[in-house]
RODRENSE-689156 format. One record per atom (N, C-alpha, C): residue number from 1; residue in three letters; atom name; x, y, z. Coordinates in nm, 3 decimals, always signed. Layout:
N
(NUM,ALA,CA,(X,Y,Z))
...
END
This chain:
73
(1,MET,N,(-1.455,-0.493,-1.998))
(1,MET,CA,(-1.483,-0.540,-1.863))
(1,MET,C,(-1.497,-0.691,-1.866))
(2,THR,N,(-1.445,-0.757,-1.763))
(2,THR,CA,(-1.461,-0.902,-1.751))
(2,THR,C,(-1.580,-0.931,-1.661))
(3,SER,N,(-1.633,-1.049,-1.674))
(3,SER,CA,(-1.732,-1.096,-1.577))
(3,SER,C,(-1.657,-1.124,-1.448))
(4,LYS,N,(-1.730,-1.145,-1.342))
(4,LYS,CA,(-1.665,-1.178,-1.215))
(4,LYS,C,(-1.588,-1.309,-1.234))
(5,LEU,N,(-1.462,-1.307,-1.194))
(5,LEU,CA,(-1.375,-1.424,-1.200))
(5,LEU,C,(-1.343,-1.469,-1.059))
(6,VAL,N,(-1.318,-1.596,-1.045))
(6,VAL,CA,(-1.271,-1.647,-0.916))
(6,VAL,C,(-1.129,-1.696,-0.938))
(7,LEU,N,(-1.036,-1.634,-0.867))
(7,LEU,CA,(-0.895,-1.671,-0.876))
(7,LEU,C,(-0.862,-1.763,-0.759))
(8,PRO,N,(-0.828,-1.887,-0.789))
(8,PRO,CA,(-0.794,-1.979,-0.680))
(8,PRO,C,(-0.656,-1.949,-0.623))
(9,THR,N,(-0.644,-1.958,-0.494))
(9,THR,CA,(-0.514,-1.947,-0.428))
(9,THR,C,(-0.501,-2.070,-0.339))
(10,PRO,N,(-0.435,-2.175,-0.389))
(10,PRO,CA,(-0.427,-2.303,-0.318))
(10,PRO,C,(-0.384,-2.288,-0.173))
(11,GLY,N,(-0.460,-2.350,-0.086))
(11,GLY,CA,(-0.431,-2.346,+0.056))
(11,GLY,C,(-0.483,-2.222,+0.125))
(12,LYS,N,(-0.543,-2.132,+0.048))
(12,LYS,CA,(-0.597,-2.007,+0.104))
(12,LYS,C,(-0.734,-1.982,+0.044))
(13,ALA,N,(-0.789,-1.867,+0.072))
(13,ALA,CA,(-0.921,-1.833,+0.018))
(13,ALA,C,(-0.912,-1.804,-0.131))
(14,ASP,N,(-1.017,-1.845,-0.204))
(14,ASP,CA,(-1.028,-1.803,-0.343))
(14,ASP,C,(-1.071,-1.656,-0.343))
(15,VAL,N,(-1.032,-1.583,-0.446))
(15,VAL,CA,(-1.061,-1.440,-0.451))
(15,VAL,C,(-1.148,-1.410,-0.573))
(16,GLU,N,(-1.257,-1.337,-0.549))
(16,GLU,CA,(-1.344,-1.293,-0.658))
(16,GLU,C,(-1.294,-1.158,-0.708))
(17,VAL,N,(-1.281,-1.142,-0.839))
(17,VAL,CA,(-1.233,-1.017,-0.896))
(17,VAL,C,(-1.315,-0.980,-1.019))
(18,VAL,N,(-1.320,-0.850,-1.046))
(18,VAL,CA,(-1.373,-0.795,-1.170))
(18,VAL,C,(-1.267,-0.700,-1.222))
(19,ILE,N,(-1.231,-0.713,-1.349))
(19,ILE,CA,(-1.126,-0.629,-1.407))
(19,ILE,C,(-1.190,-0.543,-1.516))
(20,VAL,N,(-1.165,-0.412,-1.507))
(20,VAL,CA,(-1.216,-0.318,-1.608))
(20,VAL,C,(-1.099,-0.235,-1.661))
(21,ALA,N,(-1.116,-0.182,-1.782))
(21,ALA,CA,(-1.015,-0.094,-1.840))
(21,ALA,C,(-1.062,+0.050,-1.827))
(22,ASP,N,(-0.971,+0.139,-1.787))
(22,ASP,CA,(-1.007,+0.280,-1.780))
(22,ASP,C,(-0.987,+0.342,-1.919))
(23,PRO,N,(-1.028,+0.467,-1.938))
(23,PRO,CA,(-1.017,+0.531,-2.070))
(23,PRO,C,(-0.874,+0.537,-2.125))
(24,ASP,N,(-0.773,+0.529,-2.037))
(24,ASP,CA,(-0.634,+0.532,-2.081))
(24,ASP,C,(-0.579,+0.393,-2.110))
(25,GLY,N,(-0.663,+0.291,-2.096))
(25,GLY,CA,(-0.620,+0.155,-2.124))
(25,GLY,C,(-0.558,+0.082,-2.007))
(26,HIS,N,(-0.557,+0.146,-1.890))
(26,HIS,CA,(-0.505,+0.078,-1.771))
(26,HIS,C,(-0.612,-0.016,-1.718))
(27,GLU,N,(-0.570,-0.125,-1.660))
(27,GLU,CA,(-0.663,-0.218,-1.600))
(27,GLU,C,(-0.682,-0.186,-1.453))
(28,VAL,N,(-0.807,-0.190,-1.410))
(28,VAL,CA,(-0.842,-0.169,-1.269))
(28,VAL,C,(-0.906,-0.298,-1.221))
(29,CYS,N,(-0.857,-0.351,-1.111))
(29,CYS,CA,(-0.906,-0.477,-1.059))
(29,CYS,C,(-0.979,-0.452,-0.927))
(30,PHE,N,(-1.106,-0.491,-0.922))
(30,PHE,CA,(-1.184,-0.485,-0.799))
(30,PHE,C,(-1.183,-0.623,-0.737))
(31,VAL,N,(-1.148,-0.629,-0.609))
(31,VAL,CA,(-1.129,-0.757,-0.540))
(31,VAL,C,(-1.236,-0.772,-0.433))
(32,GLY,N,(-1.294,-0.892,-0.425))
(32,GLY,CA,(-1.395,-0.920,-0.323))
(32,GLY,C,(-1.339,-0.906,-0.183))
(33,ASP,N,(-1.419,-0.851,-0.095))
(33,ASP,CA,(-1.375,-0.819,+0.041))
(33,ASP,C,(-1.335,-0.943,+0.121))
(34,GLU,N,(-1.415,-1.047,+0.117))
(34,GLU,CA,(-1.389,-1.163,+0.202))
(34,GLU,C,(-1.255,-1.230,+0.167))
(35,GLY,N,(-1.235,-1.260,+0.039))
(35,GLY,CA,(-1.110,-1.323,-0.002))
(35,GLY,C,(-0.990,-1.233,+0.023))
(36,PHE,N,(-1.006,-1.102,-0.004))
(36,PHE,CA,(-0.897,-1.007,+0.017))
(36,PHE,C,(-0.855,-1.004,+0.163))
(37,ARG,N,(-0.955,-0.998,+0.252))
(37,ARG,CA,(-0.922,-0.992,+0.395))
(37,ARG,C,(-0.852,-1.120,+0.441))
(38,ASP,N,(-0.896,-1.236,+0.389))
(38,ASP,CA,(-0.832,-1.360,+0.427))
(38,ASP,C,(-0.686,-1.364,+0.380))
(39,LEU,N,(-0.662,-1.319,+0.257))
(39,LEU,CA,(-0.526,-1.321,+0.202))
(39,LEU,C,(-0.438,-1.211,+0.261))
(40,SER,N,(-0.499,-1.110,+0.323))
(40,SER,CA,(-0.423,-0.997,+0.377))
(40,SER,C,(-0.387,-1.014,+0.524))
(41,LYS,N,(-0.420,-1.126,+0.582))
(41,LYS,CA,(-0.388,-1.146,+0.723))
(41,LYS,C,(-0.237,-1.145,+0.744))
(42,THR,N,(-0.196,-1.093,+0.856))
(42,THR,CA,(-0.055,-1.089,+0.891))
(42,THR,C,(-0.008,-1.229,+0.929))
(43,ASP,N,(+0.105,-1.267,+0.876))
(43,ASP,CA,(+0.166,-1.396,+0.909))
(43,ASP,C,(+0.273,-1.370,+1.014))
(44,PRO,N,(+0.252,-1.418,+1.136))
(44,PRO,CA,(+0.349,-1.390,+1.242))
(44,PRO,C,(+0.487,-1.450,+1.216))
(45,ASP,N,(+0.494,-1.550,+1.129))
(45,ASP,CA,(+0.622,-1.614,+1.098))
(45,ASP,C,(+0.686,-1.562,+0.970))
(46,SER,N,(+0.629,-1.456,+0.912))
(46,SER,CA,(+0.676,-1.410,+0.781))
(46,SER,C,(+0.822,-1.366,+0.782))
(47,GLU,N,(+0.865,-1.297,+0.885))
(47,GLU,CA,(+1.004,-1.250,+0.888))
(47,GLU,C,(+1.100,-1.369,+0.896))
(48,LYS,N,(+1.065,-1.468,+0.978))
(48,LYS,CA,(+1.148,-1.588,+0.990))
(48,LYS,C,(+1.152,-1.662,+0.855))
(49,SER,N,(+1.037,-1.673,+0.789))
(49,SER,CA,(+1.031,-1.740,+0.659))
(49,SER,C,(+1.114,-1.667,+0.554))
(50,LEU,N,(+1.106,-1.534,+0.553))
(50,LEU,CA,(+1.182,-1.454,+0.457))
(50,LEU,C,(+1.332,-1.470,+0.481))
(51,ASP,N,(+1.372,-1.461,+0.607))
(51,ASP,CA,(+1.515,-1.478,+0.639))
(51,ASP,C,(+1.566,-1.615,+0.596))
(52,ALA,N,(+1.486,-1.719,+0.617))
(52,ALA,CA,(+1.526,-1.855,+0.579))
(52,ALA,C,(+1.540,-1.865,+0.427))
(53,ALA,N,(+1.447,-1.804,+0.354))
(53,ALA,CA,(+1.453,-1.808,+0.207))
(53,ALA,C,(+1.574,-1.733,+0.155))
(54,ILE,N,(+1.608,-1.620,+0.216))
(54,ILE,CA,(+1.725,-1.542,+0.175))
(54,ILE,C,(+1.853,-1.621,+0.203))
(55,ASP,N,(+1.858,-1.684,+0.320))
(55,ASP,CA,(+1.976,-1.767,+0.352))
(55,ASP,C,(+1.990,-1.882,+0.253))
(56,LYS,N,(+1.879,-1.942,+0.216))
(56,LYS,CA,(+1.881,-2.057,+0.125))
(56,LYS,C,(+1.922,-2.019,-0.016))
(57,ASP,N,(+1.881,-1.899,-0.063))
(57,ASP,CA,(+1.912,-1.863,-0.202))
(57,ASP,C,(+2.053,-1.810,-0.221))
(58,LYS,N,(+2.123,-1.785,-0.112))
(58,LYS,CA,(+2.263,-1.742,-0.115))
(58,LYS,C,(+2.285,-1.613,-0.195))
(59,SER,N,(+2.183,-1.528,-0.197))
(59,SER,CA,(+2.196,-1.402,-0.270))
(59,SER,C,(+2.303,-1.312,-0.209))
(60,ASP,N,(+2.327,-1.325,-0.079))
(60,ASP,CA,(+2.431,-1.243,-0.018))
(60,ASP,C,(+2.568,-1.274,-0.077))
(61,GLU,N,(+2.591,-1.401,-0.110))
(61,GLU,CA,(+2.718,-1.439,-0.174))
(61,GLU,C,(+2.728,-1.377,-0.314))
(62,TRP,N,(+2.618,-1.378,-0.386))
(62,TRP,CA,(+2.616,-1.319,-0.520))
(62,TRP,C,(+2.648,-1.170,-0.514))
(63,HIS,N,(+2.587,-1.099,-0.418))
(63,HIS,CA,(+2.612,-0.955,-0.404))
(63,HIS,C,(+2.758,-0.928,-0.367))
(64,LYS,N,(+2.815,-1.011,-0.283))
(64,LYS,CA,(+2.957,-0.993,-0.246))
(64,LYS,C,(+3.047,-1.012,-0.368))
(65,LYS,N,(+3.016,-1.112,-0.452))
(65,LYS,CA,(+3.095,-1.136,-0.574))
(65,LYS,C,(+3.083,-1.017,-0.670))
(66,GLN,N,(+2.962,-0.963,-0.681))
(66,GLN,CA,(+2.940,-0.850,-0.769))
(66,GLN,C,(+3.017,-0.729,-0.718))
(67,ALA,N,(+3.015,-0.707,-0.588))
(67,ALA,CA,(+3.088,-0.594,-0.529))
(67,ALA,C,(+3.238,-0.608,-0.551))
(68,ALA,N,(+3.286,-0.733,-0.540))
(68,ALA,CA,(+3.429,-0.757,-0.561))
(68,ALA,C,(+3.469,-0.727,-0.706))
(69,ARG,N,(+3.376,-0.742,-0.798))
(69,ARG,CA,(+3.403,-0.712,-0.938))
(69,ARG,C,(+3.378,-0.565,-0.970))
(70,GLY,N,(+3.337,-0.488,-0.868))
(70,GLY,CA,(+3.313,-0.344,-0.888))
(70,GLY,C,(+3.174,-0.312,-0.940))
(71,ILE,N,(+3.084,-0.408,-0.932))
(71,ILE,CA,(+2.947,-0.387,-0.977))
(71,ILE,C,(+2.858,-0.369,-0.854))
(72,GLN,N,(+2.786,-0.258,-0.853))
(72,GLN,CA,(+2.697,-0.231,-0.741))
(72,GLN,C,(+2.552,-0.236,-0.785))
(73,HIS,N,(+2.469,-0.294,-0.700))
(73,HIS,CA,(+2.325,-0.305,-0.729))
(73,HIS,C,(+2.244,-0.232,-0.627))
END
C-alpha cells in the first residue's frame, strides 16, 4: 500500500490517490472525490477538439494507404 499521493494535473485539479495491491497482485487505485469530480467534468468542446486533432494527425490518410496495400485495421 502507498501513502496518500497527490498527482498534479497542470491546469486542472490535483488528485489525491491511494494505491493498494490485491491478493492477486493487481493494483487498485482509490481517487479522492473532489479532484475526480473536477477532472470528470464534461467538456462541451471535446468533440470539436477531437475532430481537429484527428484532422491534424492525418490518420485518415494513413488508413487509406494501408487499405490500398490490402492491410486492414
